[in-house]
BALO-169304 format. One record per residue: residue in three letters; x, y, z of N, C-alpha, C in turn. Coordinates in Angstrom, 1 decimal, always signed. Example, Ala and Ser with C-alpha at 12.3 -4.5 7.8 and 13.67 -1.06 7.14 Angstrom:
<rs>
residu  n_X  n_Y  n_Z  ca_X  ca_Y  ca_Z  c_X  c_Y  c_Z
ala  +13.2  -5.7  +7.8  +12.3  -4.5  +7.8  +13.2  -3.3  +7.8
ser  +12.8  -2.2  +7.1  +13.7  -1.1  +7.1  +12.9  +0.0  +7.9
</rs>
This chain:
<rs>
residu  n_X  n_Y  n_Z  ca_X  ca_Y  ca_Z  c_X  c_Y  c_Z
met  +1.1  -71.5  -120.0  +1.5  -73.0  -120.2  +0.3  -73.7  -119.8
tyr  -0.1  -74.9  -120.6  -1.4  -75.7  -120.4  -0.9  -77.2  -120.3
leu  -1.6  -77.9  -119.6  -1.3  -79.2  -119.4  -2.6  -80.2  -119.9
ala  -2.2  -80.9  -120.9  -3.3  -81.7  -121.6  -3.5  -82.9  -120.9
val  -4.6  -83.1  -120.5  -5.0  -84.5  -119.7  -6.2  -85.3  -120.3
glu  -6.5  -86.5  -120.1  -7.6  -87.3  -120.5  -8.6  -87.5  -119.5
ile  -9.9  -87.2  -119.4  -10.7  -87.4  -118.3  -11.9  -88.2  -119.0
pro  -12.3  -89.2  -118.3  -13.4  -90.0  -118.7  -14.7  -89.2  -118.7
leu  -15.5  -89.1  -119.5  -16.7  -88.3  -119.6  -18.0  -89.3  -119.8
ser  -18.8  -89.2  -118.9  -20.1  -90.1  -118.6  -19.8  -91.7  -118.9
gly  -18.6  -92.1  -118.4  -18.1  -93.3  -118.4  -18.1  -94.1  -119.8
val  -18.1  -93.3  -121.0  -18.1  -93.8  -122.1  -16.7  -93.7  -122.8
ser  -16.4  -92.4  -123.1  -15.3  -92.1  -124.0  -14.4  -91.2  -123.2
leu  -13.1  -91.1  -123.8  -12.1  -90.2  -123.2  -12.2  -88.9  -124.0
arg  -11.9  -87.7  -123.7  -11.9  -86.5  -124.2  -10.8  -85.5  -123.7
glu  -10.1  -85.0  -124.5  -8.8  -84.2  -124.0  -9.3  -82.7  -123.8
val  -8.9  -82.4  -122.6  -9.1  -81.0  -122.1  -8.0  -80.3  -121.8
thr  -7.8  -79.0  -121.8  -6.7  -78.4  -121.2  -6.9  -77.7  -119.9
ile  -5.9  -77.6  -119.0  -6.3  -77.0  -117.9  -5.1  -75.9  -117.7
pro  -5.5  -74.6  -117.4  -4.6  -73.5  -117.2  -3.6  -74.0  -116.1
glu  -2.2  -73.6  -116.2  -1.3  -73.9  -115.4  -1.7  -73.5  -113.8
arg  -2.2  -72.4  -113.8  -2.6  -71.8  -112.6  -3.5  -72.8  -111.7
asp  -4.1  -73.7  -112.4  -5.3  -74.5  -111.6  -4.7  -75.9  -111.8
leu  -3.4  -76.1  -111.7  -2.8  -77.5  -111.5  -2.6  -77.9  -110.2
gly  -3.1  -77.0  -109.1  -3.0  -77.7  -107.9  -3.7  -78.9  -107.5
glu  -4.7  -79.4  -108.3  -5.3  -80.6  -108.1  -4.5  -81.7  -108.5
phe  -3.5  -81.6  -109.6  -2.7  -82.5  -110.3  -1.2  -82.4  -109.5
val  -0.7  -81.2  -109.3  +0.8  -81.1  -108.8  +0.5  -80.6  -107.3
arg  +1.3  -81.3  -106.2  +1.1  -80.7  -104.9  +1.9  -79.3  -104.9
cys  +1.4  -78.4  -104.3  +2.0  -77.2  -104.3  +2.6  -77.1  -102.8
leu  +3.8  -76.3  -102.9  +4.4  -76.1  -101.8  +3.9  -74.9  -101.3
lys  +3.6  -74.8  -99.8  +2.9  -74.0  -99.0  +4.0  -72.9  -98.3
val  +4.1  -71.8  -98.7  +5.0  -70.8  -98.2  +4.4  -69.9  -97.4
leu  +5.0  -69.5  -96.3  +4.7  -68.2  -95.3  +5.8  -67.3  -95.7
leu  +5.4  -66.0  -96.0  +6.4  -65.0  -96.2  +6.3  -63.9  -95.2
ala  +7.3  -63.5  -94.6  +7.4  -62.5  -93.5  +8.5  -61.4  -94.0
glu  +7.9  -60.2  -94.2  +8.6  -58.9  -94.7  +7.8  -57.8  -94.1
asp  +8.5  -56.9  -93.4  +7.8  -55.8  -92.8  +7.5  -54.6  -93.8
val  +8.2  -54.4  -95.0  +7.7  -53.4  -96.0  +6.5  -54.0  -96.8
asp  +5.6  -53.1  -96.8  +4.2  -53.7  -97.5  +4.7  -53.8  -99.1
leu  +5.3  -52.8  -99.4  +5.6  -53.0  -101.1  +6.3  -54.1  -101.4
ile  +7.5  -54.5  -100.7  +8.4  -55.6  -101.1  +7.5  -56.8  -100.8
arg  +6.7  -56.9  -99.9  +6.0  -58.1  -99.5  +5.0  -58.3  -100.4
gly  +4.3  -57.5  -100.8  +3.3  -57.7  -102.0  +4.0  -58.2  -103.2
ala  +5.4  -57.6  -103.6  +5.9  -57.9  -104.8  +6.5  -59.6  -104.6
leu  +7.0  -59.8  -103.5  +7.5  -61.2  -103.3  +6.4  -62.1  -103.3
val  +5.1  -62.0  -102.7  +4.2  -62.7  -103.0  +3.6  -62.9  -104.3
ala  +3.6  -61.7  -105.2  +3.2  -62.0  -106.6  +4.2  -62.8  -107.2
leu  +5.6  -62.5  -107.0  +6.5  -63.4  -107.7  +6.4  -65.0  -107.4
leu  +6.2  -65.1  -106.1  +6.2  -66.6  -105.9  +4.9  -67.3  -106.5
glu  +3.8  -66.4  -106.3  +2.5  -66.9  -106.8  +2.5  -67.2  -108.5
leu  +3.4  -66.7  -109.2  +3.6  -67.2  -110.5  +4.1  -68.3  -110.7
glu  +4.8  -69.0  -109.8  +5.4  -70.4  -109.8  +4.0  -71.4  -109.6
pro  +3.8  -72.5  -110.5  +2.7  -73.2  -110.6  +2.8  -74.3  -109.3
asp  +4.0  -74.5  -108.8  +4.1  -75.2  -107.8  +4.3  -74.8  -106.4
ile  +4.1  -73.3  -106.1  +4.3  -72.6  -105.0  +3.1  -71.8  -104.6
arg  +2.6  -71.9  -103.5  +1.4  -71.2  -103.0  +1.7  -70.5  -101.8
val  +1.6  -69.1  -101.7  +1.9  -68.4  -100.6  +0.5  -68.4  -99.7
val  +0.5  -69.2  -98.6  -0.7  -69.4  -97.8  -0.9  -68.2  -96.7
thr  +0.2  -67.5  -96.5  +0.0  -66.4  -95.5  +1.1  -65.5  -95.5
ser  +1.0  -64.0  -95.3  +2.2  -63.2  -95.2  +1.9  -62.3  -94.2
val  +3.1  -61.9  -93.5  +3.1  -61.2  -92.1  +4.1  -60.1  -92.3
gly  +3.9  -59.0  -91.3  +4.8  -57.9  -91.4  +5.6  -57.8  -90.1
arg  +5.4  -58.7  -89.1  +6.2  -58.4  -87.9  +6.6  -60.0  -87.4
gly  +7.7  -59.7  -86.6  +8.3  -61.1  -86.2  +7.6  -61.9  -85.3
glu  +6.6  -61.3  -84.3  +5.8  -62.1  -83.5  +4.6  -62.7  -84.2
glu  +4.4  -62.3  -85.5  +3.2  -63.0  -86.3  +3.7  -64.3  -86.8
val  +5.1  -64.6  -86.9  +5.6  -65.6  -87.9  +5.2  -67.0  -87.2
leu  +5.4  -67.2  -86.0  +5.2  -68.4  -85.3  +3.5  -68.7  -85.4
arg  +2.9  -67.6  -84.9  +1.5  -67.8  -84.9  +0.8  -68.3  -86.3
glu  +1.2  -67.3  -87.2  +0.5  -67.7  -88.5  +1.2  -69.1  -89.0
ala  +2.3  -69.6  -88.8  +2.8  -70.9  -89.1  +2.2  -71.9  -88.5
cys  +1.8  -71.8  -87.3  +1.0  -72.8  -86.7  -0.5  -72.9  -87.1
arg  -0.9  -71.7  -87.6  -2.3  -71.8  -88.0  -2.3  -72.5  -89.5
thr  -1.3  -72.1  -90.4  -1.3  -72.7  -91.8  -0.5  -73.8  -92.1
arg  +0.6  -74.2  -91.3  +1.5  -75.3  -91.5  +2.1  -75.1  -93.0
pro  +2.9  -74.0  -93.0  +3.7  -74.0  -94.4  +4.9  -74.9  -94.6
asp  +5.2  -75.3  -95.7  +6.4  -76.2  -96.0  +7.6  -75.3  -95.7
val  +7.6  -74.1  -96.2  +8.6  -73.4  -96.2  +8.2  -71.8  -95.7
ala  +9.1  -71.4  -94.7  +8.9  -69.9  -94.3  +10.0  -69.1  -94.9
val  +9.8  -68.1  -95.8  +10.7  -67.1  -96.2  +10.6  -65.9  -95.3
ile  +11.7  -65.4  -94.7  +11.7  -64.5  -93.4  +12.9  -63.7  -93.8
asp  +12.5  -62.3  -93.8  +13.2  -61.3  -93.7  +14.0  -61.1  -92.3
ile  +15.4  -60.9  -92.4  +16.3  -61.1  -91.1  +15.7  -59.9  -90.3
val  +15.7  -58.6  -90.8  +15.3  -57.4  -90.1  +13.8  -57.2  -90.1
met  +13.2  -57.5  -88.8  +11.7  -57.5  -88.7  +11.6  -56.6  -87.4
pro  +10.4  -55.9  -87.5  +10.0  -55.2  -86.1  +9.6  -56.4  -85.1
gly  +9.7  -56.1  -84.0  +9.4  -57.1  -82.9  +10.6  -58.1  -83.0
pro  +10.4  -59.4  -82.5  +11.4  -60.4  -82.6  +12.0  -60.4  -84.2
asn  +13.5  -60.5  -84.2  +14.0  -60.4  -85.6  +13.7  -61.8  -86.3
gly  +13.9  -61.7  -87.6  +13.8  -62.9  -88.5  +14.3  -63.9  -88.0
leu  +15.6  -64.0  -87.5  +16.3  -65.2  -87.1  +15.9  -65.7  -85.7
thr  +15.4  -64.7  -84.9  +14.7  -65.2  -83.6  +13.4  -66.0  -84.0
ala  +12.5  -65.4  -85.0  +11.5  -66.2  -85.5  +11.7  -67.6  -86.0
ala  +12.8  -67.6  -86.8  +13.5  -68.8  -87.6  +13.7  -69.9  -86.5
ala  +14.3  -69.5  -85.3  +14.6  -70.3  -84.4  +13.5  -70.9  -83.6
ala  +12.4  -70.0  -83.5  +11.1  -70.4  -82.7  +10.5  -71.5  -83.6
leu  +10.7  -71.3  -85.0  +9.9  -72.3  -86.0  +10.6  -73.6  -85.9
his  +11.7  -73.4  -85.8  +12.8  -74.8  -85.8  +12.3  -75.6  -84.5
glu  +12.0  -74.9  -83.4  +11.9  -75.5  -82.3  +10.3  -76.1  -82.2
lys  +9.3  -75.2  -82.6  +7.9  -75.7  -82.4  +7.5  -76.6  -83.9
leu  +7.8  -76.0  -85.2  +7.5  -76.7  -86.1  +8.7  -77.2  -86.9
pro  +9.4  -78.3  -86.5  +10.6  -78.5  -87.1  +10.5  -79.1  -88.6
asp  +9.4  -79.4  -89.1  +9.1  -79.8  -90.4  +9.0  -78.7  -91.2
cys  +8.9  -77.4  -90.9  +9.0  -76.2  -91.7  +10.2  -75.8  -91.9
arg  +10.6  -75.7  -93.1  +12.1  -75.3  -93.5  +12.2  -73.7  -93.7
thr  +13.3  -73.1  -93.6  +13.2  -71.8  -93.5  +14.3  -71.1  -94.4
val  +13.7  -69.9  -95.2  +14.8  -69.3  -96.1  +15.0  -67.8  -95.6
ala  +16.0  -67.3  -95.2  +16.3  -65.8  -94.5  +16.7  -65.1  -95.6
leu  +16.2  -63.8  -95.6  +16.5  -62.9  -96.6  +17.3  -61.8  -96.0
thr  +18.4  -61.3  -96.7  +19.3  -60.3  -95.9  +19.7  -59.4  -97.0
thr  +20.1  -58.3  -96.4  +20.7  -57.1  -97.3  +22.2  -57.0  -97.0
met  +22.8  -57.7  -96.2  +24.1  -57.6  -95.6  +25.1  -58.7  -96.1
ala  +26.0  -58.1  -96.9  +27.1  -59.2  -97.3  +28.0  -59.6  -96.4
arg  +27.8  -60.0  -95.1  +28.8  -60.0  -94.0  +28.9  -61.4  -93.5
pro  +29.9  -61.9  -93.2  +30.1  -63.5  -92.8  +29.2  -63.6  -91.5
ala  +29.2  -62.7  -90.7  +28.3  -62.8  -89.5  +26.8  -63.2  -89.8
ala  +26.2  -62.6  -91.0  +24.9  -62.8  -91.3  +24.8  -64.2  -91.5
leu  +25.8  -64.9  -92.2  +25.7  -66.2  -92.5  +25.8  -67.2  -91.1
arg  +26.7  -66.8  -90.3  +27.0  -67.4  -89.2  +25.7  -67.4  -88.3
arg  +25.2  -66.3  -88.0  +23.9  -66.0  -87.3  +22.7  -66.9  -87.8
ala  +22.7  -66.9  -89.1  +21.7  -67.6  -89.9  +21.7  -69.0  -89.6
leu  +22.8  -69.7  -89.9  +23.1  -71.0  -89.4  +22.8  -71.5  -87.8
asp  +23.4  -70.4  -87.2  +23.0  -70.8  -85.6  +21.5  -70.9  -85.4
ala  +20.5  -70.2  -86.2  +19.3  -70.2  -85.9  +18.6  -71.0  -86.6
arg  +19.4  -72.1  -87.2  +18.9  -73.2  -87.9  +18.0  -72.9  -89.3
val  +18.5  -71.8  -89.8  +17.7  -71.7  -91.2  +18.4  -72.6  -92.1
his  +17.6  -72.9  -93.3  +18.1  -73.7  -94.3  +18.6  -73.2  -95.6
gly  +18.3  -71.9  -95.9  +18.4  -71.3  -97.0  +18.8  -69.6  -96.5
leu  +19.7  -69.0  -97.2  +19.9  -67.6  -96.9  +20.4  -66.9  -98.3
leu  +19.6  -65.8  -98.7  +20.0  -65.3  -99.9  +19.6  -63.7  -99.9
phe  +20.3  -63.0  -100.8  +19.9  -61.6  -100.7  +18.4  -61.2  -101.0
lys  +18.1  -60.2  -100.7  +16.5  -59.6  -100.9  +16.4  -59.3  -102.5
asp  +17.5  -58.7  -102.9  +17.6  -58.3  -104.3  +17.9  -59.4  -105.4
ala  +18.0  -60.8  -104.7  +18.4  -61.8  -105.7  +17.4  -61.8  -106.9
pro  +17.8  -62.4  -108.1  +16.8  -62.6  -109.1  +15.6  -63.4  -108.7
pro  +14.3  -63.1  -109.3  +13.3  -63.8  -108.8  +13.4  -65.3  -109.0
ala  +14.0  -65.9  -109.9  +14.2  -67.4  -110.2  +14.9  -68.1  -109.0
glu  +15.8  -67.2  -108.4  +16.7  -67.7  -107.2  +15.9  -68.0  -106.0
leu  +15.0  -67.0  -105.8  +14.0  -67.3  -104.7  +13.4  -68.5  -104.7
ser  +12.7  -68.8  -105.8  +11.8  -69.9  -106.1  +12.6  -71.1  -106.1
arg  +13.9  -71.0  -106.7  +15.0  -72.2  -106.4  +15.3  -72.6  -104.9
ala  +15.5  -71.5  -104.2  +15.8  -71.7  -102.9  +14.7  -72.2  -102.1
val  +13.5  -71.9  -102.5  +12.3  -72.5  -101.7  +12.1  -73.9  -102.0
arg  +12.3  -74.4  -103.3  +12.2  -75.8  -103.8  +13.3  -76.6  -103.2
thr  +14.6  -75.9  -103.1  +15.7  -76.8  -102.6  +15.6  -77.1  -101.2
val  +15.2  -76.0  -100.2  +15.2  -76.2  -98.9  +13.8  -77.4  -98.7
ala  +12.7  -77.2  -99.3  +11.7  -78.0  -99.2  +12.1  -79.5  -99.5
ala  +13.0  -79.9  -100.5  +13.4  -81.1  -100.8  +14.4  -81.6  -99.8
gly  +14.7  -80.8  -98.7  +15.6  -81.2  -97.6  +17.1  -80.8  -97.8
gly  +17.3  -79.9  -98.9  +18.7  -79.4  -99.1  +18.8  -78.1  -98.4
arg  +20.1  -77.5  -98.6  +20.3  -76.2  -98.1  +20.5  -75.3  -99.4
tyr  +20.3  -74.0  -99.2  +20.6  -73.1  -100.3  +21.2  -71.8  -99.8
ile  +22.7  -71.6  -100.1  +23.3  -70.3  -99.5  +23.5  -69.5  -100.7
asp  +23.4  -68.2  -100.8  +23.8  -67.5  -101.8  +25.3  -67.5  -102.1
pro  +25.7  -67.8  -103.3  +27.2  -68.0  -103.6  +28.0  -66.9  -103.1
gln  +27.5  -65.5  -103.2  +28.3  -64.6  -102.9  +28.6  -64.4  -101.4
leu  +27.4  -64.8  -100.6  +27.4  -64.8  -99.1  +28.6  -66.1  -98.7
ala  +28.5  -67.1  -99.5  +29.5  -68.2  -99.1  +30.8  -67.8  -99.3
leu  +31.0  -67.2  -100.4  +32.6  -66.7  -100.8  +32.9  -65.6  -99.9
thr  +32.2  -64.7  -99.4  +32.5  -63.8  -98.3  +32.8  -64.2  -97.1
ala  +32.1  -65.3  -96.7  +32.2  -66.1  -95.3  +33.6  -66.8  -95.3
trp  +33.8  -67.3  -96.7  +35.1  -68.2  -96.8  +36.3  -67.4  -96.8
asp  +36.3  -66.2  -97.3  +37.5  -65.3  -97.3  +37.4  -64.3  -95.9
ala  +36.5  -64.4  -95.2  +36.8  -63.5  -93.9  +37.7  -63.7  -93.2
ala  +38.2  -62.6  -92.5  +39.5  -62.7  -91.5  +38.7  -63.4  -90.2
glu  +39.5  -64.0  -89.4  +38.9  -64.6  -88.2  +38.8  -63.6  -87.2
asn  +37.7  -63.4  -86.3  +37.3  -62.5  -85.3  +38.5  -62.6  -84.2
pro  +39.2  -61.4  -84.1  +40.2  -61.5  -83.0  +39.7  -61.2  -81.7
leu  +38.4  -60.9  -81.5  +37.9  -60.6  -80.2  +37.5  -61.8  -79.3
ser  +37.8  -62.0  -78.2  +37.2  -63.0  -77.3  +36.0  -62.7  -77.2
pro  +35.0  -63.8  -76.6  +33.7  -63.4  -76.5  +33.3  -62.3  -75.4
arg  +34.1  -62.3  -74.2  +33.9  -61.1  -73.4  +34.1  -59.9  -74.0
glu  +35.3  -59.7  -74.8  +35.7  -58.4  -75.6  +34.6  -58.0  -76.4
ala  +34.0  -58.9  -77.1  +32.9  -58.7  -78.1  +31.6  -58.2  -77.3
glu  +31.5  -58.7  -76.1  +30.3  -58.3  -75.3  +30.5  -56.9  -74.8
val  +31.7  -56.6  -74.5  +32.1  -55.2  -74.0  +31.9  -54.2  -74.9
leu  +32.3  -54.7  -76.2  +32.3  -53.6  -77.4  +30.7  -53.6  -77.9
arg  +29.9  -54.5  -77.8  +28.5  -54.2  -77.9  +27.9  -53.3  -77.0
phe  +28.2  -53.2  -75.8  +27.9  -52.2  -74.9  +28.3  -50.7  -75.2
val  +29.6  -50.7  -75.8  +30.1  -49.3  -76.3  +29.2  -48.9  -77.3
ala  +29.1  -49.9  -78.4  +28.1  -49.8  -79.4  +26.7  -49.0  -79.2
gln  +26.3  -49.3  -78.1  +24.8  -48.9  -77.5  +25.0  -47.5  -76.9
gly  +26.3  -47.0  -76.6  +26.4  -45.8  -76.0  +26.9  -45.8  -74.5
ala  +27.2  -47.0  -74.0  +27.5  -47.3  -72.4  +28.9  -46.8  -72.3
asp  +29.2  -46.3  -71.2  +30.6  -45.9  -70.8  +31.1  -47.1  -70.0
ala  +32.3  -46.9  -69.5  +33.1  -47.8  -68.7  +32.3  -48.3  -67.4
val  +31.8  -47.1  -66.6  +31.1  -47.3  -65.4  +30.0  -48.3  -65.7
glu  +29.2  -47.7  -66.9  +27.8  -48.5  -67.0  +28.1  -49.8  -67.5
ile  +29.1  -50.3  -68.2  +29.5  -51.7  -68.6  +29.9  -52.4  -67.6
ala  +30.8  -51.7  -66.6  +31.3  -52.5  -65.4  +29.8  -53.0  -64.4
gly  +28.9  -52.1  -64.4  +27.7  -52.4  -63.6  +26.9  -53.6  -64.3
cys  +26.6  -53.6  -65.5  +25.9  -54.5  -66.3  +26.6  -55.9  -66.4
leu  +28.0  -55.9  -66.3  +28.7  -57.2  -66.5  +29.4  -57.6  -65.1
tyr  +29.0  -56.8  -64.1  +29.5  -57.1  -62.8  +31.1  -57.3  -62.7
leu  +31.7  -56.2  -63.3  +33.1  -56.2  -63.4  +33.6  -54.9  -62.7
ala  +35.0  -55.0  -62.4  +35.4  -53.7  -61.7  +35.7  -52.6  -63.2
val  +35.6  -51.3  -62.8  +35.7  -50.3  -64.0  +37.1  -50.5  -64.4
gly  +38.1  -50.8  -63.6  +39.4  -51.0  -64.2  +39.6  -52.0  -65.3
thr  +38.9  -53.3  -64.9  +38.8  -54.2  -65.9  +38.3  -54.0  -67.2
val  +37.2  -53.2  -67.0  +36.6  -52.7  -68.4  +37.4  -52.0  -69.2
arg  +38.1  -51.0  -68.4  +38.9  -50.0  -69.2  +40.2  -50.9  -69.8
asn  +40.7  -51.9  -69.2  +41.8  -52.8  -69.8  +41.2  -53.5  -70.9
tyr  +39.9  -53.8  -70.9  +39.3  -54.6  -72.0  +39.0  -53.8  -73.4
leu  +38.8  -52.6  -72.9  +38.7  -51.6  -74.0  +40.0  -51.2  -74.7
thr  +40.9  -51.2  -73.8  +42.3  -50.8  -74.4  +42.9  -52.0  -75.2
thr  +42.5  -53.4  -74.9  +43.0  -54.5  -75.6  +42.2  -54.5  -76.9
ile  +40.9  -54.1  -76.9  +40.2  -54.3  -78.0  +40.6  -53.1  -79.1
val  +40.9  -52.1  -78.7  +41.3  -50.9  -79.6  +42.6  -51.5  -80.2
ala  +43.5  -52.0  -79.5  +44.9  -52.4  -80.0  +44.7  -53.8  -80.8
lys  +43.9  -54.6  -80.5  +43.7  -55.8  -81.5  +43.0  -55.5  -82.7
leu  +42.1  -54.4  -82.7  +41.5  -54.0  -83.9  +42.2  -53.0  -84.9
asn  +43.5  -52.5  -84.2  +44.3  -51.6  -84.9  +43.3  -50.2  -85.2
ala  +42.5  -50.0  -84.2  +41.6  -48.9  -84.3  +42.1  -47.5  -83.6
arg  +41.6  -46.6  -84.0  +42.1  -45.2  -83.5  +41.5  -44.9  -81.9
asn  +40.2  -45.5  -82.0  +39.6  -45.3  -80.6  +38.4  -46.1  -80.4
arg  +37.7  -46.1  -79.4  +36.6  -47.0  -79.2  +35.5  -46.8  -80.3
val  +35.2  -45.6  -80.8  +34.3  -45.4  -81.9  +34.7  -46.1  -83.2
asp  +36.1  -46.0  -83.4  +36.6  -46.6  -84.8  +36.5  -48.3  -84.5
ala  +36.8  -48.7  -83.3  +36.7  -50.1  -83.0  +35.2  -50.6  -83.1
val  +34.4  -49.8  -82.8  +33.0  -50.4  -83.0  +32.8  -50.4  -84.4
arg  +33.2  -49.5  -85.3  +33.0  -49.3  -86.7  +33.5  -50.7  -87.3
ile  +34.9  -50.8  -87.1  +35.4  -52.0  -87.6  +35.0  -53.2  -87.3
ala  +34.5  -53.4  -86.1  +33.9  -54.7  -85.6  +32.6  -55.0  -86.3
thr  +31.8  -53.8  -86.5  +30.4  -54.0  -86.9  +30.4  -54.3  -88.5
glu  +31.5  -53.7  -89.2  +31.6  -53.9  -90.5  +32.2  -55.4  -91.0
ala  +33.0  -55.9  -89.9  +33.6  -57.2  -90.2  +32.4  -58.3  -89.8
gly  +31.4  -57.9  -89.1  +30.4  -58.6  -88.6  +30.7  -59.3  -87.3
trp  +31.8  -58.8  -86.6  +32.2  -59.5  -85.4  +31.2  -59.1  -84.0
ile  +30.6  -58.1  -84.5  +29.5  -57.7  -83.3  +28.3  -57.2  -84.2
pro  +27.0  -57.6  -83.7  +25.8  -57.4  -84.6  +25.5  -55.7  -84.5
</rs>
């Protein structure tokens, strides 16, 4: 695509010239984007796709969570596109740090999980957009433009999943106990970490298994994880 403009030459006459779309940055303000993705191949592909858009410019790309804030402070992007699963601090931790340090930088989080908890955690981290990593290329650029303009962009399938999701039956303390079980801790270890009596922890575990209609603790962890009730 080319844009035809008229530019004065020698202050005498006007002459029509054509400017390739890739060179329109002087005429159209480009949105500056930071891209954070730990897989090199995917990161390169996403950068290439975004760079095809005439109004989007990727100013930096990183592969680790701790690099996000540092590079954002250096380049001052309008939008940060961040994979949730990153080495080092995860993408949502990085997004929350961006919101605190650079509140004018909008964020779009990428996920592979169609779980209501993914949406809830993203909103808690103050992200402005959330979509699947395998979304069509046009959807990513649309999300970038939407959040840059002050809106929110949530993948429709994620929104429907969250709407239809069953309510979490676990109390905050029960979820905390189950997270320790998921990490391989036994009742004695959990009691020590949470400053509870071992008997109290065992009562929690019995209640959790009953609430989730699970066969045992391992099954309870599976059910809660799949439902997004524990990370």
